[in-house]
PDB file of N, H, CA, C and O in Angstrom:
ATOM      1  N   MET A   1     -35.853 -46.395 -69.306  1.00  0.00           N
ATOM      2  CA  MET A   1     -34.573 -46.959 -70.077  1.00  0.00           C
ATOM      3  C   MET A   1     -33.740 -45.320 -69.337  1.00  0.00           C
ATOM      4  O   MET A   1     -34.099 -44.158 -69.527  1.00  0.00           O
ATOM      5  N   PRO A   2     -32.288 -45.961 -68.287  1.00  0.00           N
ATOM      6  CA  PRO A   2     -31.361 -44.881 -69.075  1.00  0.00           C
ATOM      7  C   PRO A   2     -30.196 -43.151 -69.633  1.00  0.00           C
ATOM      8  O   PRO A   2     -29.500 -42.634 -70.506  1.00  0.00           O
ATOM      9  N   ARG A   3     -30.736 -43.028 -68.403  1.00  0.00           N
ATOM     10  H   ARG A   3     -31.301 -43.448 -67.693  1.00  0.00           H
ATOM     11  CA  ARG A   3     -29.812 -41.527 -69.302  1.00  0.00           C
ATOM     12  C   ARG A   3     -29.169 -41.556 -70.455  1.00  0.00           C
ATOM     13  O   ARG A   3     -29.417 -42.408 -71.309  1.00  0.00           O
ATOM     14  N   LYS A   4     -28.298 -40.652 -70.597  1.00  0.00           N
ATOM     15  H   LYS A   4     -28.097 -39.960 -69.904  1.00  0.00           H
ATOM     16  CA  LYS A   4     -27.332 -41.008 -71.786  1.00  0.00           C
ATOM     17  C   LYS A   4     -26.310 -40.651 -70.227  1.00  0.00           C
ATOM     18  O   LYS A   4     -26.866 -40.306 -69.184  1.00  0.00           O
ATOM     19  N   ALA A   5     -24.840 -40.807 -70.336  1.00  0.00           N
ATOM     20  H   ALA A   5     -24.388 -41.087 -71.183  1.00  0.00           H
ATOM     21  CA  ALA A   5     -24.387 -40.584 -70.192  1.00  0.00           C
ATOM     22  C   ALA A   5     -23.726 -39.026 -70.544  1.00  0.00           C
ATOM     23  O   ALA A   5     -23.702 -38.557 -71.681  1.00  0.00           O
ATOM     24  N   ARG A   6     -23.128 -38.243 -69.159  1.00  0.00           N
ATOM     25  H   ARG A   6     -23.147 -38.625 -68.235  1.00  0.00           H
ATOM     26  CA  ARG A   6     -22.711 -36.960 -69.897  1.00  0.00           C
ATOM     27  C   ARG A   6     -21.902 -36.263 -69.991  1.00  0.00           C
ATOM     28  O   ARG A   6     -21.005 -36.636 -69.235  1.00  0.00           O
ATOM     29  N   LEU A   7     -21.624 -35.355 -70.524  1.00  0.00           N
ATOM     30  H   LEU A   7     -22.352 -35.052 -71.137  1.00  0.00           H
ATOM     31  CA  LEU A   7     -19.973 -35.386 -70.900  1.00  0.00           C
ATOM     32  C   LEU A   7     -19.488 -34.644 -69.767  1.00  0.00           C
ATOM     33  O   LEU A   7     -19.829 -33.519 -69.400  1.00  0.00           O
ATOM     34  N   ASP A   8     -18.418 -35.644 -69.128  1.00  0.00           N
ATOM     35  H   ASP A   8     -18.142 -36.558 -69.426  1.00  0.00           H
ATOM     36  CA  ASP A   8     -17.411 -34.577 -68.334  1.00  0.00           C
ATOM     37  C   ASP A   8     -16.303 -34.644 -68.564  1.00  0.00           C
ATOM     38  O   ASP A   8     -15.543 -35.431 -67.999  1.00  0.00           O
ATOM     39  N   VAL A   9     -15.912 -33.681 -69.607  1.00  0.00           N
ATOM     40  H   VAL A   9     -16.529 -33.041 -70.066  1.00  0.00           H
ATOM     41  CA  VAL A   9     -13.967 -33.673 -69.196  1.00  0.00           C
ATOM     42  C   VAL A   9     -14.383 -31.872 -68.916  1.00  0.00           C
ATOM     43  O   VAL A   9     -15.275 -31.027 -68.983  1.00  0.00           O
ATOM     44  N   PRO A  10     -12.849 -32.151 -68.542  1.00  0.00           N
ATOM     45  CA  PRO A  10     -12.285 -31.235 -67.531  1.00  0.00           C
ATOM     46  C   PRO A  10     -12.934 -29.734 -68.317  1.00  0.00           C
ATOM     47  O   PRO A  10     -13.151 -29.591 -69.520  1.00  0.00           O
ATOM     48  N   GLY A  11     -13.143 -28.745 -67.239  1.00  0.00           N
ATOM     49  H   GLY A  11     -12.966 -28.861 -66.262  1.00  0.00           H
ATOM     50  CA  GLY A  11     -13.676 -27.784 -68.637  1.00  0.00           C
ATOM     51  C   GLY A  11     -14.729 -27.040 -69.026  1.00  0.00           C
ATOM     52  O   GLY A  11     -15.052 -25.941 -69.477  1.00  0.00           O
ATOM     53  N   THR A  12     -15.271 -28.447 -68.544  1.00  0.00           N
ATOM     54  H   THR A  12     -15.008 -29.340 -68.177  1.00  0.00           H
ATOM     55  CA  THR A  12     -17.170 -28.665 -69.080  1.00  0.00           C
ATOM     56  C   THR A  12     -17.407 -27.510 -68.498  1.00  0.00           C
ATOM     57  O   THR A  12     -16.565 -27.200 -67.654  1.00  0.00           O
ATOM     58  N   LEU A  13     -18.377 -26.677 -68.685  1.00  0.00           N
ATOM     59  H   LEU A  13     -19.060 -26.929 -69.370  1.00  0.00           H
ATOM     60  CA  LEU A  13     -19.153 -25.895 -68.470  1.00  0.00           C
ATOM     61  C   LEU A  13     -21.155 -26.331 -68.191  1.00  0.00           C
ATOM     62  O   LEU A  13     -21.915 -26.168 -69.146  1.00  0.00           O
ATOM     63  N   HIS A  14     -21.571 -26.724 -67.158  1.00  0.00           N
ATOM     64  H   HIS A  14     -20.953 -26.857 -66.382  1.00  0.00           H
ATOM     65  CA  HIS A  14     -21.825 -28.036 -67.088  1.00  0.00           C
ATOM     66  C   HIS A  14     -23.953 -26.582 -65.752  1.00  0.00           C
ATOM     67  O   HIS A  14     -24.042 -25.695 -64.904  1.00  0.00           O
ATOM     68  N   HIS A  15     -24.578 -27.161 -66.325  1.00  0.00           N
ATOM     69  H   HIS A  15     -24.505 -27.882 -67.014  1.00  0.00           H
ATOM     70  CA  HIS A  15     -25.624 -26.499 -65.175  1.00  0.00           C
ATOM     71  C   HIS A  15     -26.063 -27.433 -64.047  1.00  0.00           C
ATOM     72  O   HIS A  15     -26.243 -28.575 -64.470  1.00  0.00           O
ATOM     73  N   VAL A  16     -26.275 -27.302 -62.828  1.00  0.00           N
ATOM     74  H   VAL A  16     -26.129 -26.374 -62.484  1.00  0.00           H
ATOM     75  CA  VAL A  16     -26.447 -28.374 -62.274  1.00  0.00           C
ATOM     76  C   VAL A  16     -27.368 -27.602 -61.478  1.00  0.00           C
ATOM     77  O   VAL A  16     -27.309 -26.474 -60.990  1.00  0.00           O
ATOM     78  N   MET A  17     -28.344 -28.631 -61.481  1.00  0.00           N
ATOM     79  H   MET A  17     -28.392 -29.548 -61.878  1.00  0.00           H
ATOM     80  CA  MET A  17     -29.491 -28.399 -60.206  1.00  0.00           C
ATOM     81  C   MET A  17     -30.286 -29.417 -59.108  1.00  0.00           C
ATOM     82  O   MET A  17     -31.313 -30.027 -59.404  1.00  0.00           O
ATOM     83  N   VAL A  18     -29.609 -29.490 -57.761  1.00  0.00           N
ATOM     84  H   VAL A  18     -28.775 -28.994 -57.520  1.00  0.00           H
ATOM     85  CA  VAL A  18     -30.123 -29.092 -56.745  1.00  0.00           C
ATOM     86  C   VAL A  18     -32.196 -29.499 -56.501  1.00  0.00           C
ATOM     87  O   VAL A  18     -32.840 -28.456 -56.396  1.00  0.00           O
ATOM     88  N   ARG A  19     -32.967 -30.663 -56.435  1.00  0.00           N
ATOM     89  H   ARG A  19     -32.443 -31.511 -56.520  1.00  0.00           H
ATOM     90  CA  ARG A  19     -33.738 -30.410 -56.561  1.00  0.00           C
ATOM     91  C   ARG A  19     -34.524 -30.489 -54.721  1.00  0.00           C
ATOM     92  O   ARG A  19     -33.734 -29.953 -53.944  1.00  0.00           O
ATOM     93  N   GLY A  20     -35.418 -30.855 -54.212  1.00  0.00           N
ATOM     94  H   GLY A  20     -36.059 -31.290 -54.844  1.00  0.00           H
ATOM     95  CA  GLY A  20     -36.157 -31.705 -53.114  1.00  0.00           C
ATOM     96  C   GLY A  20     -36.824 -32.835 -53.726  1.00  0.00           C
ATOM     97  O   GLY A  20     -36.684 -32.847 -54.949  1.00  0.00           O
ATOM     98  N   ILE A  21     -37.384 -33.616 -53.335  1.00  0.00           N
ATOM     99  H   ILE A  21     -37.498 -33.607 -52.342  1.00  0.00           H
ATOM    100  CA  ILE A  21     -37.951 -35.241 -53.756  1.00  0.00           C
ATOM    101  C   ILE A  21     -39.575 -34.010 -53.918  1.00  0.00           C
ATOM    102  O   ILE A  21     -39.956 -32.991 -53.341  1.00  0.00           O
ATOM    103  N   ASP A  22     -39.929 -34.619 -54.691  1.00  0.00           N
ATOM    104  H   ASP A  22     -39.620 -35.447 -55.160  1.00  0.00           H
ATOM    105  CA  ASP A  22     -42.202 -33.843 -55.199  1.00  0.00           C
ATOM    106  C   ASP A  22     -41.833 -32.309 -54.138  1.00  0.00           C
ATOM    107  O   ASP A  22     -42.543 -31.911 -53.214  1.00  0.00           O
ATOM    108  N   GLY A  23     -40.224 -31.525 -54.737  1.00  0.00           N
ATOM    109  H   GLY A  23     -39.647 -31.848 -55.487  1.00  0.00           H
ATOM    110  CA  GLY A  23     -41.480 -30.317 -54.723  1.00  0.00           C
ATOM    111  C   GLY A  23     -40.737 -29.820 -52.998  1.00  0.00           C
ATOM    112  O   GLY A  23     -40.748 -28.676 -52.542  1.00  0.00           O
ATOM    113  N   ILE A  24     -40.198 -30.960 -52.376  1.00  0.00           N
ATOM    114  H   ILE A  24     -40.189 -31.889 -52.747  1.00  0.00           H
ATOM    115  CA  ILE A  24     -40.203 -30.630 -50.604  1.00  0.00           C
ATOM    116  C   ILE A  24     -38.390 -30.276 -50.406  1.00  0.00           C
ATOM    117  O   ILE A  24     -37.329 -30.828 -50.700  1.00  0.00           O
ATOM    118  N   ASN A  25     -39.082 -28.369 -49.379  1.00  0.00           N
ATOM    119  H   ASN A  25     -39.944 -27.921 -49.140  1.00  0.00           H
ATOM    120  CA  ASN A  25     -38.018 -27.962 -49.145  1.00  0.00           C
ATOM    121  C   ASN A  25     -36.446 -28.531 -48.633  1.00  0.00           C
ATOM    122  O   ASN A  25     -36.337 -29.256 -47.644  1.00  0.00           O
ATOM    123  N   ILE A  26     -35.265 -28.091 -49.455  1.00  0.00           N
ATOM    124  H   ILE A  26     -35.353 -27.502 -50.258  1.00  0.00           H
ATOM    125  CA  ILE A  26     -34.069 -28.128 -49.418  1.00  0.00           C
ATOM    126  C   ILE A  26     -32.957 -26.888 -48.467  1.00  0.00           C
ATOM    127  O   ILE A  26     -31.784 -26.757 -48.119  1.00  0.00           O
ATOM    128  N   PHE A  27     -34.095 -26.283 -48.397  1.00  0.00           N
ATOM    129  H   PHE A  27     -35.049 -26.389 -48.680  1.00  0.00           H
ATOM    130  CA  PHE A  27     -33.855 -24.787 -47.832  1.00  0.00           C
ATOM    131  C   PHE A  27     -34.845 -25.126 -46.053  1.00  0.00           C
ATOM    132  O   PHE A  27     -36.043 -25.393 -46.151  1.00  0.00           O
ATOM    133  N   GLN A  28     -34.482 -25.094 -45.245  1.00  0.00           N
ATOM    134  H   GLN A  28     -33.510 -24.877 -45.166  1.00  0.00           H
ATOM    135  CA  GLN A  28     -35.584 -24.591 -43.997  1.00  0.00           C
ATOM    136  C   GLN A  28     -35.051 -22.969 -43.422  1.00  0.00           C
ATOM    137  O   GLN A  28     -35.595 -22.227 -42.604  1.00  0.00           O
ATOM    138  N   ASP A  29     -34.058 -22.828 -44.040  1.00  0.00           N
ATOM    139  H   ASP A  29     -33.617 -23.431 -44.705  1.00  0.00           H
ATOM    140  CA  ASP A  29     -33.840 -20.937 -43.395  1.00  0.00           C
ATOM    141  C   ASP A  29     -32.736 -21.059 -43.467  1.00  0.00           C
ATOM    142  O   ASP A  29     -32.289 -22.177 -43.212  1.00  0.00           O
ATOM    143  N   GLU A  30     -31.892 -20.080 -43.808  1.00  0.00           N
ATOM    144  H   GLU A  30     -32.256 -19.172 -44.015  1.00  0.00           H
ATOM    145  CA  GLU A  30     -31.151 -19.314 -43.884  1.00  0.00           C
ATOM    146  C   GLU A  30     -29.423 -19.858 -43.657  1.00  0.00           C
ATOM    147  O   GLU A  30     -28.464 -19.975 -44.420  1.00  0.00           O
ATOM    148  N   GLU A  31     -29.660 -20.106 -42.137  1.00  0.00           N
ATOM    149  H   GLU A  31     -30.439 -20.011 -41.518  1.00  0.00           H
ATOM    150  CA  GLU A  31     -28.666 -21.536 -41.508  1.00  0.00           C
ATOM    151  C   GLU A  31     -27.774 -22.434 -42.934  1.00  0.00           C
ATOM    152  O   GLU A  31     -26.632 -22.585 -43.370  1.00  0.00           O
ATOM    153  N   ASP A  32     -29.580 -22.958 -43.308  1.00  0.00           N
ATOM    154  H   ASP A  32     -30.507 -22.835 -42.954  1.00  0.00           H
ATOM    155  CA  ASP A  32     -29.449 -24.154 -44.417  1.00  0.00           C
ATOM    156  C   ASP A  32     -28.352 -23.820 -45.908  1.00  0.00           C
ATOM    157  O   ASP A  32     -27.755 -24.693 -46.538  1.00  0.00           O
ATOM    158  N   ARG A  33     -28.333 -22.631 -46.137  1.00  0.00           N
ATOM    159  H   ARG A  33     -28.817 -21.922 -45.625  1.00  0.00           H
ATOM    160  CA  ARG A  33     -28.237 -21.651 -47.342  1.00  0.00           C
ATOM    161  C   ARG A  33     -26.574 -21.409 -47.522  1.00  0.00           C
ATOM    162  O   ARG A  33     -25.730 -21.539 -48.408  1.00  0.00           O
ATOM    163  N   LYS A  34     -26.659 -20.902 -45.886  1.00  0.00           N
ATOM    164  H   LYS A  34     -27.346 -20.796 -45.167  1.00  0.00           H
ATOM    165  CA  LYS A  34     -25.125 -20.570 -45.195  1.00  0.00           C
ATOM    166  C   LYS A  34     -24.245 -21.960 -45.136  1.00  0.00           C
ATOM    167  O   LYS A  34     -23.034 -21.835 -45.314  1.00  0.00           O
ATOM    168  N   ALA A  35     -24.769 -23.262 -44.902  1.00  0.00           N
ATOM    169  H   ALA A  35     -25.753 -23.363 -44.758  1.00  0.00           H
ATOM    170  CA  ALA A  35     -24.082 -24.166 -44.410  1.00  0.00           C
ATOM    171  C   ALA A  35     -23.807 -24.806 -45.791  1.00  0.00           C
ATOM    172  O   ALA A  35     -22.814 -25.518 -45.942  1.00  0.00           O
ATOM    173  N   PHE A  36     -24.711 -24.553 -46.848  1.00  0.00           N
ATOM    174  H   PHE A  36     -25.518 -23.974 -46.725  1.00  0.00           H
ATOM    175  CA  PHE A  36     -24.660 -25.166 -48.536  1.00  0.00           C
ATOM    176  C   PHE A  36     -23.384 -24.519 -48.918  1.00  0.00           C
ATOM    177  O   PHE A  36     -22.387 -25.027 -49.433  1.00  0.00           O
ATOM    178  N   VAL A  37     -23.691 -22.891 -48.444  1.00  0.00           N
ATOM    179  H   VAL A  37     -24.500 -22.478 -48.026  1.00  0.00           H
ATOM    180  CA  VAL A  37     -22.411 -22.103 -49.630  1.00  0.00           C
ATOM    181  C   VAL A  37     -20.816 -22.555 -49.100  1.00  0.00           C
ATOM    182  O   VAL A  37     -19.807 -22.850 -49.742  1.00  0.00           O
ATOM    183  N   ASP A  38     -21.064 -22.471 -47.763  1.00  0.00           N
ATOM    184  H   ASP A  38     -21.883 -22.231 -47.242  1.00  0.00           H
ATOM    185  CA  ASP A  38     -20.176 -23.184 -46.681  1.00  0.00           C
ATOM    186  C   ASP A  38     -19.247 -24.139 -47.665  1.00  0.00           C
ATOM    187  O   ASP A  38     -18.063 -24.000 -47.971  1.00  0.00           O
ATOM    188  N   ARG A  39     -19.888 -24.824 -47.925  1.00  0.00           N
ATOM    189  H   ARG A  39     -20.850 -24.938 -47.676  1.00  0.00           H
ATOM    190  CA  ARG A  39     -19.693 -26.595 -48.234  1.00  0.00           C
ATOM    191  C   ARG A  39     -19.312 -26.277 -50.000  1.00  0.00           C
ATOM    192  O   ARG A  39     -18.398 -26.890 -50.550  1.00  0.00           O
ATOM    193  N   MET A  40     -20.090 -25.327 -50.675  1.00  0.00           N
ATOM    194  H   MET A  40     -20.833 -24.828 -50.228  1.00  0.00           H
ATOM    195  CA  MET A  40     -19.825 -25.417 -52.248  1.00  0.00           C
ATOM    196  C   MET A  40     -18.386 -24.747 -52.080  1.00  0.00           C
ATOM    197  O   MET A  40     -17.331 -25.246 -52.472  1.00  0.00           O
ATOM    198  N   ARG A  41     -18.521 -23.654 -51.494  1.00  0.00           N
ATOM    199  H   ARG A  41     -19.378 -23.249 -51.175  1.00  0.00           H
ATOM    200  CA  ARG A  41     -16.839 -22.888 -50.927  1.00  0.00           C
ATOM    201  C   ARG A  41     -15.700 -24.225 -50.868  1.00  0.00           C
ATOM    202  O   ARG A  41     -14.780 -24.200 -51.686  1.00  0.00           O
ATOM    203  N   SER A  42     -15.766 -25.072 -50.151  1.00  0.00           N
ATOM    204  H   SER A  42     -16.513 -25.093 -49.487  1.00  0.00           H
ATOM    205  CA  SER A  42     -14.932 -25.664 -49.618  1.00  0.00           C
ATOM    206  C   SER A  42     -14.890 -26.747 -50.229  1.00  0.00           C
ATOM    207  O   SER A  42     -14.256 -27.601 -49.608  1.00  0.00           O
ATOM    208  N   LEU A  43     -15.454 -27.200 -51.552  1.00  0.00           N
ATOM    209  H   LEU A  43     -15.969 -26.507 -52.057  1.00  0.00           H
ATOM    210  CA  LEU A  43     -15.695 -28.181 -53.103  1.00  0.00           C
ATOM    211  C   LEU A  43     -14.869 -27.667 -53.780  1.00  0.00           C
ATOM    212  O   LEU A  43     -13.910 -28.207 -54.330  1.00  0.00           O
ATOM    213  N   VAL A  44     -15.333 -26.046 -53.794  1.00  0.00           N
ATOM    214  H   VAL A  44     -16.113 -25.607 -53.347  1.00  0.00           H
ATOM    215  CA  VAL A  44     -14.725 -25.454 -55.125  1.00  0.00           C
ATOM    216  C   VAL A  44     -13.215 -25.902 -55.026  1.00  0.00           C
ATOM    217  O   VAL A  44     -12.802 -26.603 -55.950  1.00  0.00           O
ATOM    218  N   LYS A  45     -11.937 -25.419 -53.523  1.00  0.00           N
ATOM    219  H   LYS A  45     -12.272 -24.849 -52.773  1.00  0.00           H
ATOM    220  CA  LYS A  45     -11.431 -25.000 -53.451  1.00  0.00           C
ATOM    221  C   LYS A  45     -10.344 -26.724 -53.802  1.00  0.00           C
ATOM    222  O   LYS A  45      -9.222 -26.987 -54.235  1.00  0.00           O
ATOM    223  N   GLU A  46     -11.201 -27.272 -53.438  1.00  0.00           N
ATOM    224  H   GLU A  46     -12.112 -27.059 -53.087  1.00  0.00           H
ATOM    225  CA  GLU A  46     -11.051 -29.579 -53.189  1.00  0.00           C
ATOM    226  C   GLU A  46     -10.992 -29.234 -54.540  1.00  0.00           C
ATOM    227  O   GLU A  46      -9.768 -29.258 -54.671  1.00  0.00           O
ATOM    228  N   THR A  47     -11.653 -28.771 -56.218  1.00  0.00           N
ATOM    229  H   THR A  47     -12.647 -28.753 -56.111  1.00  0.00           H
ATOM    230  CA  THR A  47     -11.461 -29.403 -57.102  1.00  0.00           C
ATOM    231  C   THR A  47     -11.557 -28.721 -58.315  1.00  0.00           C
ATOM    232  O   THR A  47     -11.675 -29.212 -59.438  1.00  0.00           O
ATOM    233  N   GLU A  48     -11.475 -27.150 -57.886  1.00  0.00           N
ATOM    234  H   GLU A  48     -11.378 -26.750 -56.974  1.00  0.00           H
ATOM    235  CA  GLU A  48     -10.688 -26.363 -58.590  1.00  0.00           C
ATOM    236  C   GLU A  48     -11.674 -26.382 -59.432  1.00  0.00           C
ATOM    237  O   GLU A  48     -11.371 -26.120 -60.596  1.00  0.00           O
ATOM    238  N   THR A  49     -13.415 -26.750 -59.064  1.00  0.00           N
ATOM    239  H   THR A  49     -13.661 -26.963 -58.118  1.00  0.00           H
ATOM    240  CA  THR A  49     -13.768 -25.954 -60.035  1.00  0.00           C
ATOM    241  C   THR A  49     -14.333 -25.093 -59.787  1.00  0.00           C
ATOM    242  O   THR A  49     -14.552 -24.899 -58.591  1.00  0.00           O
ATOM    243  N   ARG A  50     -15.029 -23.829 -61.109  1.00  0.00           N
ATOM    244  H   ARG A  50     -14.852 -23.986 -62.081  1.00  0.00           H
ATOM    245  CA  ARG A  50     -15.890 -22.713 -61.021  1.00  0.00           C
ATOM    246  C   ARG A  50     -17.086 -22.180 -60.454  1.00  0.00           C
ATOM    247  O   ARG A  50     -17.213 -21.420 -61.415  1.00  0.00           O
ATOM    248  N   ILE A  51     -17.694 -22.009 -60.021  1.00  0.00           N
ATOM    249  H   ILE A  51     -17.591 -22.626 -59.241  1.00  0.00           H
ATOM    250  CA  ILE A  51     -19.352 -21.421 -60.259  1.00  0.00           C
ATOM    251  C   ILE A  51     -18.977 -19.741 -60.707  1.00  0.00           C
ATOM    252  O   ILE A  51     -18.758 -18.682 -60.119  1.00  0.00           O
ATOM    253  N   LEU A  52     -19.066 -20.298 -62.285  1.00  0.00           N
ATOM    254  H   LEU A  52     -19.244 -21.158 -62.763  1.00  0.00           H
ATOM    255  CA  LEU A  52     -19.774 -18.893 -62.242  1.00  0.00           C
ATOM    256  C   LEU A  52     -21.639 -18.249 -61.339  1.00  0.00           C
ATOM    257  O   LEU A  52     -21.785 -17.110 -60.895  1.00  0.00           O
ATOM    258  N   ALA A  53     -22.493 -19.092 -61.315  1.00  0.00           N
ATOM    259  H   ALA A  53     -22.374 -20.017 -61.676  1.00  0.00           H
ATOM    260  CA  ALA A  53     -23.955 -18.743 -61.465  1.00  0.00           C
ATOM    261  C   ALA A  53     -24.718 -18.944 -60.409  1.00  0.00           C
ATOM    262  O   ALA A  53     -24.657 -20.169 -60.306  1.00  0.00           O
ATOM    263  N   TRP A  54     -25.298 -18.625 -59.677  1.00  0.00           N
ATOM    264  H   TRP A  54     -25.348 -17.630 -59.761  1.00  0.00           H
ATOM    265  CA  TRP A  54     -25.968 -19.405 -59.068  1.00  0.00           C
ATOM    266  C   TRP A  54     -27.827 -19.021 -57.772  1.00  0.00           C
ATOM    267  O   TRP A  54     -28.106 -18.330 -56.792  1.00  0.00           O
ATOM    268  N   ALA A  55     -28.191 -19.537 -58.249  1.00  0.00           N
ATOM    269  H   ALA A  55     -27.965 -20.099 -59.045  1.00  0.00           H
ATOM    270  CA  ALA A  55     -30.079 -19.303 -57.222  1.00  0.00           C
ATOM    271  C   ALA A  55     -30.099 -20.629 -56.644  1.00  0.00           C
ATOM    272  O   ALA A  55     -29.853 -21.795 -56.951  1.00  0.00           O
ATOM    273  N   PHE A  56     -30.715 -19.558 -55.148  1.00  0.00           N
ATOM    274  H   PHE A  56     -30.915 -18.611 -54.899  1.00  0.00           H
ATOM    275  CA  PHE A  56     -30.613 -20.554 -54.724  1.00  0.00           C
ATOM    276  C   PHE A  56     -32.578 -20.506 -54.677  1.00  0.00           C
ATOM    277  O   PHE A  56     -33.132 -19.533 -55.188  1.00  0.00           O
ATOM    278  N   MET A  57     -33.423 -21.625 -54.034  1.00  0.00           N
ATOM    279  H   MET A  57     -32.973 -22.416 -53.619  1.00  0.00           H
ATOM    280  CA  MET A  57     -35.294 -20.928 -54.071  1.00  0.00           C
ATOM    281  C   MET A  57     -35.215 -21.943 -52.546  1.00  0.00           C
ATOM    282  O   MET A  57     -34.305 -22.171 -51.750  1.00  0.00           O
ATOM    283  N   ASP A  58     -36.515 -22.338 -52.629  1.00  0.00           N
ATOM    284  H   ASP A  58     -37.255 -22.152 -53.276  1.00  0.00           H
ATOM    285  CA  ASP A  58     -36.710 -23.511 -50.943  1.00  0.00           C
ATOM    286  C   ASP A  58     -36.103 -24.613 -51.600  1.00  0.00           C
ATOM    287  O   ASP A  58     -35.071 -25.220 -51.313  1.00  0.00           O
ATOM    288  N   ASN A  59     -37.002 -24.792 -52.635  1.00  0.00           N
ATOM    289  H   ASN A  59     -37.841 -24.299 -52.868  1.00  0.00           H
ATOM    290  CA  ASN A  59     -36.932 -26.324 -52.835  1.00  0.00           C
ATOM    291  C   ASN A  59     -35.819 -26.931 -54.007  1.00  0.00           C
ATOM    292  O   ASN A  59     -35.782 -28.027 -54.568  1.00  0.00           O
ATOM    293  N   HIS A  60     -35.194 -26.081 -54.086  1.00  0.00           N
ATOM    294  H   HIS A  60     -35.223 -25.191 -53.631  1.00  0.00           H
ATOM    295  CA  HIS A  60     -34.031 -26.066 -55.381  1.00  0.00           C
ATOM    296  C   HIS A  60     -32.336 -25.187 -56.123  1.00  0.00           C
ATOM    297  O   HIS A  60     -31.709 -24.130 -56.064  1.00  0.00           O
ATOM    298  N   THR A  61     -32.324 -25.685 -56.358  1.00  0.00           N
ATOM    299  H   THR A  61     -32.833 -26.545 -56.406  1.00  0.00           H
ATOM    300  CA  THR A  61     -30.819 -24.875 -56.653  1.00  0.00           C
ATOM    301  C   THR A  61     -30.980 -24.526 -58.015  1.00  0.00           C
ATOM    302  O   THR A  61     -32.004 -24.538 -58.698  1.00  0.00           O
ATOM    303  N   HIS A  62     -29.584 -24.149 -58.370  1.00  0.00           N
ATOM    304  H   HIS A  62     -28.752 -24.139 -57.815  1.00  0.00           H
ATOM    305  CA  HIS A  62     -28.534 -23.281 -59.970  1.00  0.00           C
ATOM    306  C   HIS A  62     -27.828 -23.510 -59.088  1.00  0.00           C
ATOM    307  O   HIS A  62     -27.943 -23.466 -57.863  1.00  0.00           O
ATOM    308  N   LEU A  63     -26.501 -23.956 -60.260  1.00  0.00           N
ATOM    309  H   LEU A  63     -26.407 -23.992 -61.255  1.00  0.00           H
ATOM    310  CA  LEU A  63     -25.687 -23.804 -60.492  1.00  0.00           C
ATOM    311  C   LEU A  63     -24.847 -23.588 -61.672  1.00  0.00           C
ATOM    312  O   LEU A  63     -25.256 -24.510 -62.378  1.00  0.00           O
ATOM    313  N   LEU A  64     -24.003 -23.029 -62.322  1.00  0.00           N
ATOM    314  H   LEU A  64     -23.671 -22.280 -61.749  1.00  0.00           H
ATOM    315  CA  LEU A  64     -23.634 -22.520 -63.647  1.00  0.00           C
ATOM    316  C   LEU A  64     -22.440 -22.846 -63.450  1.00  0.00           C
ATOM    317  O   LEU A  64     -22.177 -22.082 -62.521  1.00  0.00           O
ATOM    318  N   ILE A  65     -21.092 -23.682 -63.724  1.00  0.00           N
ATOM    319  H   ILE A  65     -21.306 -24.303 -64.478  1.00  0.00           H
ATOM    320  CA  ILE A  65     -20.423 -24.503 -62.462  1.00  0.00           C
ATOM    321  C   ILE A  65     -20.013 -24.904 -64.290  1.00  0.00           C
ATOM    322  O   ILE A  65     -20.806 -25.216 -65.179  1.00  0.00           O
ATOM    323  N   ILE A  66     -18.023 -24.693 -64.389  1.00  0.00           N
ATOM    324  H   ILE A  66     -17.380 -24.440 -63.667  1.00  0.00           H
ATOM    325  CA  ILE A  66     -17.004 -24.738 -64.847  1.00  0.00           C
ATOM    326  C   ILE A  66     -16.040 -25.746 -64.345  1.00  0.00           C
ATOM    327  O   ILE A  66     -15.052 -25.193 -63.860  1.00  0.00           O
ATOM    328  N   SER A  67     -15.984 -27.415 -64.285  1.00  0.00           N
ATOM    329  H   SER A  67     -16.786 -27.864 -64.679  1.00  0.00           H
ATOM    330  CA  SER A  67     -15.851 -28.410 -64.074  1.00  0.00           C
ATOM    331  C   SER A  67     -13.667 -28.110 -64.115  1.00  0.00           C
ATOM    332  O   SER A  67     -13.050 -27.306 -64.813  1.00  0.00           O
ATOM    333  N   GLY A  68     -12.981 -29.343 -62.860  1.00  0.00           N
ATOM    334  H   GLY A  68     -13.483 -29.996 -62.292  1.00  0.00           H
ATOM    335  CA  GLY A  68     -12.197 -28.178 -62.246  1.00  0.00           C
ATOM    336  C   GLY A  68     -11.220 -29.904 -63.868  1.00  0.00           C
ATOM    337  O   GLY A  68     -11.549 -30.579 -64.843  1.00  0.00           O
ATOM    338  N   PRO A  69      -9.941 -29.604 -62.889  1.00  0.00           N
ATOM    339  CA  PRO A  69      -9.499 -30.838 -64.047  1.00  0.00           C
ATOM    340  C   PRO A  69     -10.178 -32.560 -63.681  1.00  0.00           C
ATOM    341  O   PRO A  69      -9.780 -33.257 -64.615  1.00  0.00           O
ATOM    342  N   ALA A  70     -10.765 -33.174 -62.994  1.00  0.00           N
ATOM    343  H   ALA A  70     -11.088 -32.608 -62.236  1.00  0.00           H
ATOM    344  CA  ALA A  70     -10.967 -33.738 -62.407  1.00  0.00           C
ATOM    345  C   ALA A  70     -12.489 -34.495 -62.791  1.00  0.00           C
ATOM    346  O   ALA A  70     -13.066 -35.532 -62.464  1.00  0.00           O
ATOM    347  N   GLY A  71     -12.754 -33.351 -63.663  1.00  0.00           N
ATOM    348  H   GLY A  71     -12.285 -32.509 -63.929  1.00  0.00           H
ATOM    349  CA  GLY A  71     -14.072 -33.477 -63.617  1.00  0.00           C
ATOM    350  C   GLY A  71     -15.602 -33.166 -63.027  1.00  0.00           C
ATOM    351  O   GLY A  71     -15.488 -32.323 -62.138  1.00  0.00           O
ATOM    352  N   LEU A  72     -16.552 -33.434 -63.155  1.00  0.00           N
ATOM    353  H   LEU A  72     -16.644 -34.120 -63.878  1.00  0.00           H
ATOM    354  CA  LEU A  72     -17.848 -33.680 -62.779  1.00  0.00           C
ATOM    355  C   LEU A  72     -17.317 -35.088 -61.340  1.00  0.00           C
ATOM    356  O   LEU A  72     -18.187 -35.646 -60.671  1.00  0.00           O
TER     357      LEU A  72
END
């Protein structure tokens, strides 16, 4: 059964999780983490999204964000 569509209104608070399939690591080293942060920094500027908090583990991340004018 498909999940319900998420609320996607500009300015909405979201908890975003990124996970590796079957618990596989998504970050192999500090360089991978830095590349992820650099990409997020670029997207924040492009989309006017605000990142309030984040946590990076080897096999997943958590982001607490407020969506920009275009939503997610």
